[in-house]
N, C-alpha and C positions, 0 to 999 in steps of 0.2 A: 394239439391236437385233443379231440373231442372226449370228453368224460361222461360217465351217466348223468352228472348234474350239470354240467357248464360246457361251454367250448372255449378253447384257450388259444392263442396264437402269440409265437414269440416272432418278434421281427426287430431288426434295428432302428434305432432312433433317426431320422432323416437327415436331420442336420450333420450326422456323422456319416455322410454319403460314402459309397464305395468308390475306391480308384478301378478304372478300367481295363485293370491288367489282364491280359490274355489268358484262357483258360489253359490249365497245362494238359500235355499230353497223359491218356491216361496210363501208359508204362512206366511214367515218372511221377513227378510231384505236383500236387496242385491238380488233384483229378475234380476238384470242384470248388469254386470259387465263394467263400463267405463275403458277403458285403461287410462284415465288419473287420475291416483291413486292420493290420498290424498298425496301430497308432497310438501315440503317447496320450492321447485323449481317452483313452478304454478305461472303464471301470464298470461297477456293476451295480444296477437297482432294479427294482420292476415298481410300476406305477400304473395305476388303472387311467386308460384314456377316457375322457369325459364323454358319456352317451355311447360310448362303442361295446361296450358289454365284453371287453378281454384285457387281457393285461398285456402289457408293452415291456419285452424285457431287452434291457440297453446295457451298455457299458457306462456307469456314472458313480458316484459316491459310492464306496463301498459303506455297508453298516456292520454292526457288531455281531449280527446273528444271520444266519441264512433264513429267507423269505419262506414260509412253510408251505406256500401254494408251489414253490419250486419242487421241493422235495416229495409233495404229492403227487405231483405230475410224473415224476421220474418213476417213483416206487410203485404207483397205483396203475398207471398206464403201461408202463414197462417193466414188470415182474421179472426175475429172474429165469433164464430158460434153464429147464431141468436138466438137460443131457450135461455130459462131461466135455469140457474143452480142454484141447491136449497142444502143448509146445514144445518143440525140439530145437535146442539150440547148442551150439558147439561149444564142446568142453574149453576151458580157459588154457591160454597156450602152454603154462607149467604143469598141466594135466597129463599131457601127452596126446599124440595128434588122434588117437582112435577113442575117442572119449566125447561124449556128447551129456546134457541136461536134458532130461525128460521131466516136463511139469504138467499137472492136471489142475484145472480150476473147477472145481464145484460150489457145492453151498450147502446148507445144514440140513436141506431136505434130501439131497443128492448126493452124498459123499462119494469120495474115490474108495471102492473096495477090491482089494487090498488096499491099504494106506502104503504110500512109497516112503522113503528114509524120513524125511521131513512132513508133517500132517498139521497143519493150524488154520485157525482163522485167520483172513487177511488181518493186518494190522495198521491203525491209524485211521485209513480210510477203505471204502469199498468192503467193509466188515462183515456185510453179509455174503461174502464168498469164502471160500477154503482153495488153500494152496497145498497141493501135493509137489514135491520134487524130490529127484534122486539123480545120481551121475551113474551112467552105464558105461562100461566098456564096449566098442563095436567093433568086430575084427574084420579084417579086409573082404571077407565073403559075405558080409552082412549081418543083421540079426533081425529076429521077430519079437517084439517085446509085447505084453498086454496089459493095457493100462485103463482101469475101470472097466474093463469088460470089453476095451477095444483091441484088436490085435493091430500092431504096427509094424511095417518092415523098414527096418531103418538102415541105411547103407550110405557108405561115404566115399567119395571119390579117392584113386589113390593119391599119395602124396607128390606134387609136382604135375598131377594131370590138368589138362585144360577145364576149366570149368565155367559154367555161366550161372548168373543170378538177376534176380527182379528187384528193383528198388522202388518205390516211391514215398512221396511225405505230402504231409498236409491233407490227406483225405477228409472230406467234408461232406456226409450223405442225409443227417439228419438233425433238427434244430431241439431235438428232445434233450440232446445233452448237454445243454445250456448255452449255444452259441447259435445265432440264427444261420443258417444255411439254405437259402434260396433257390440254389442250383440242384441240390439232391435229387429232388423228384424229377426234375426238368431234365436232368443228364443221366437219370437212373443210376446214379454213380453204385449204390450196393449190389445190385444186380449185376452190373457189368464187370464191377471189379471183382468180385467173389467170384464169377464164372470164369473169369480171366485166369486169376490165381489157380481155380481149381483145375484147369485144363494146362496151362503152362508148365507151373511150379511142379505139378503131379508128372509130368513127363519125364523121360529120361534126358530129354535137352536141359533141363535145369537140376541146379544142385544146391541154390540156398535163393532165399528171400528176405525182403525185409521194409520196415516203415522208419521214416527217418524224421519223426518227431511230429508234434499237433496230431496225435493221431486221433481223429474223428472230434477233436474239441470236445471232450467229454468229461463232466464233470463226476458223474455219478457211477460210470462202467457198466451201464444197462446196453447204450447203444454199441459200445465195443464189443460186447460178449455178442449181441445181436447179428452184427457184422462177420464175426469170427464163426457162427454157428453153421454155415452153410458149405463153407469152404472144405473139401472133401480133405478125408482123413491121409490120403495118398499126399497131398500139398503140405498138410501140417506136418509129415514125417521128414520132409525136408527143414535142414537148419534154419532157424529164424533169427533175424538181428533187428533191433531197435535201439533207436537213441532219443531220448526226451527233446522236445520243443518246449517254446516258451508256455504254450498254452497247457502242455501236459503238468506244468508246475502252477500257473496262474491263468484261471479261466478267461481272463480279460487279457492276457498277453504281456503282463508285466508285473512286478512285485507290489500290487496294491493292496493285498490282505483282503480279496472279495470274499464274500459269504460262500460257503461250500467248497473254494479252492481244494484241490487234491494235494497239492505240493508235490506231486511224482510218487507219493506213497502207494496210490493204486497203479499207476504205470509200473512201478517197480516189481509188484508183487505179480501183475496178469501178464507180463511180456516174458517172464521167465528166462532173461539172460542169466549166464553164467559168468560172474562179475569177479571185479578184483577185492569185493569186500572182505573184512576180514572176520566176519561173523558167518555162520551158516544160518540158513541159507543167504542172509543178507544181514546188514547191520541195522537194525530197528531203534539204535539210540536216536533220542532226540524228540522235539515237541511234534505233534500232527500239523501243525501250523508253521512249520521250518520245513525247508527242503532236506532231505536226506543227506548222507554223507557221499563226497563223491566217488570213492570207490564202489559204492552200490551201482553206478551207471557205467563204470569204466570196463572196457572187455578187449581182449585180443585174442585171436587165433586165425589158425590157418585152414584153409579149405582147398584142395587142390593144390593149383600153383599161385595163390592170392593170399595175402596176409589182410586181415580185417582187423582196423582200431576204432572201437567206438568211445565216445565221450561225451559227458555233458557241459554245454557251454554255459550253464550257470554255476559253475563251480571254477575255481582258479586253476591257473598253469602251474602254480606251486603245488596245489595236491594231484595235477594231472601229469606233470614231467615224468617223475619217475617210474610212471606205468608205460608211457610211451617210451622212454629210454630202453628198458627192459623189455619191452616188445621187439623194438627194432634190433638189439641185440640176438634176439630169439631167430627173428625172421633172417637175417644175416646168414645163419647157419642151414638153414632149410632149403629146399628147391622150390623157391618163391620167385616168380617175375616180376610181380606187382604186388603192392601195398596200396590198399583203399583206406583213406581216411574218412570216417562217417561221423559227420555233426549234423546239427539241424539249423543253426545261424549262419545266413551267408554274409550277412554284416553285423556289425556290432552295434546292438541297440536292444530293447525290450528286455532288459534282464540277464544279457550276456555280461560276464566277466571280462574286464580289460583283456585284450588279445586272446580271447576264447571264441572268435568266430571261427567256423571251421577254414578258410582259406589261411588265417593266422597259424592256427596250429598245422595244417599242412605244410606251411612255409618252414616251420621249425623242425617237424618230422622227417621231412626229405632230406635234412641236412645232418642227420644223426647217424652216427657209426651203425652198421647193419643195414639201415633203410637207404642210405645214400649210395648204394650200388643198385638199386631197384627202383622199377619205374613206379613213381609215388603219384596216387591219383587220390582226388577227395570228390565226395557226394555231399550234398546237404539238400536243405528244403528251404523254408521260411517265406520266400518271396513269391511263391504260387506263379512261377514263370519259368519255361526250360529255355536255359540259353547256357553257352559257354561262358565262365566268369574269369578263367585264366588259362594263359597257354605257359607251356613249361620250357621257354628258352627258344626251342628249335619249332615253333608254333605248331606243337602238338597239344591238343585240349589238354587240360590238367584234369578237367572235371567234367 
């Protein structure tokens, strides 16, 4: 991206050529294909190309500190947008059906007024942003809340009612987040997706929406914020779900401790999920260069006639299993027809813990008490290709 003093281009090294996997449909995952495909060859470096007058950003051996030019590009060319961003997520199952968590993302120059129950700077990563968050009760007739001066009408479908949601994963629209995204402009990903979300999700036909990992391949948080800004407030008032992908922890897609990695800390606070974290609003214990505790990313709740369970594949099954079992016992008592297991990894690689790819978690959960009597499906991302991965015995697609 051009700056007042020089031009900068971000592109992948040619020898790490892309696979030619098909581009995913906009309604699902893989909205745009990054040339830096998920590969064990990835790591991060920046080097000057002789005579070319630009930097080349690739994944090669990581250094001990972030390259200064990388931060100057993100902070100088893409400053934080001044407006308040709002996120609504369904309350964790043990809070009761008629609860939501409302979060507002601001910054030091444009704080949320009046502040919500929790108000603080982001911790560990993306620290120029602020997080306000609070749990609200939403009665059957709905409720109008004013957050940061923005009036929002929030309503939930009746328990057991049929619902519809929009899910996609691995959206890539700009290279300014730290990963080469050659098709973002070509396919107008940001314009198409934000318009699609604003129109579909805001309509009465949709009840929730979400992104299933590798959310914009963004180290710094600025292009993530830039994507959400044009989305309509009516769409943002619908419950949102998100689970982390490998690139949300490690920009190069695997745990190589590359400079600037956010390790999921920025993701955790920006997407405002109501999770199983034992601290409010999240458990911030741990080093900024280590992934947060597993419960920070685990959620389970019911919307209408569907139960949604989200988890992190970068954490162990031992950490995840108690929450999965408790959720299944809960949905077994609810007017739920289907359970959707939401993860990112479709196969076990690139930072996924053993047996923590989404199909493996789905196989465990569909046999659990409470879930066993429901239609259990799963949704994931990672591969950038829309296809049926599993069939559930009777040749009915499982995902």
